[in-house]
N, C-alpha and C positions, 0 to 999 in steps of 0.2 A: 832575524827577525821573525820571520813566519815558522816557528818552533813546530806549531800544529794549527789543526782547524779551529781552532777558539781563537785564533788570531787573525785568521780568513774572516770567519764570520764575525767580529770585533769589528775591523775595517771593512768590510761591504756594510755591515748595518750603519757605522760611520758615512759612510758615502751616500747609503739611502736616504738617511736623515738629511743629510746636508743637500741632496738633489730636492727632498721633500720641503725644505726649508723655502730652498730658490724657487720652487713651484707656486709655492704658498705666498711669498711675497711679488712673485710676479703676476698672478691670480687676485689679488688684493692691490696691487696696482689698478689693472687694468677696470677693477671695481672701481676703485675711487674715481678714475678716468670718467667712465659710464654715470657716475653720480653726477659729476661735474657738470656732466655735457646735459644731463637731464636737469641740473637747474638751472644753467642756461638758457636751455628749451622753454622750461616754465616761467622765466623773467620775459621772456620775448611773448609768450602768448598771452601773459598777462597784460606786456604794454601796449598789444594788440586788442585784445579783450577789453582794456580801457579806452582804446582810440575806438571801437566800434559802439560801445557805450555814449561816449561823448557823441559822437555822429548821431546816432539814434535820438538821444535828448534834444541834440539840437536839430532834428529833423520832427521830433515831436512838437518842441515852440513854433517854428515854422508852418507848421500843418495848423496847429491851434489858431496861430495867427492869420492865418488863410482863412480859417474856418471862420472867426469873428469877422474878417472883411466881407465874406461872402455872404454872412447872415445880414449884416449891413445894408452890403449891397442888393439882396434878394427882397429887404424889406421897401428900399429906396423903388426899387422898381415897381414892385406891389404897388406902392404908394403911388407910383407916376402912371401906373397901366388903370388905377382906379381914379385918377383925377382925369384921364384921358378920356374913359367910360359919362362919368360924369359931364363933362362938357360936350361929348357927343350925344347923349341925351338930351341937353340943354339947347343945343342947336337941331337937334332933329324935332323938338317940341317947339321949339320958336319956328320953324318951318310949318310944321302942323298950322298953329294958332295963324304964322301969313297967309297960308293958302285958304282957311276958313273964313277968314275977313274977306278975302277979295272975292 
């Protein structure tokens, strides 16, 4: 079977090529597994990003609604304050008129 060194060389080359093929298949398998895990991670991140985006949009709507209500309330408070000031001025002027008449 092994008659000369050429036969030994061919056997060693065949075994080496076989081992190289096994190693490359193993490396390819792990590369595919890593890519699959990255795919799942990206999908998970996309879902979380969408959830955060939806939350921020909802928060923005709530803040806008609150700002509108706050504006309305501040205008109402301003009108009430103006009404009270006018009323106090009328009372003060009425008191001055009553004191002058006496």
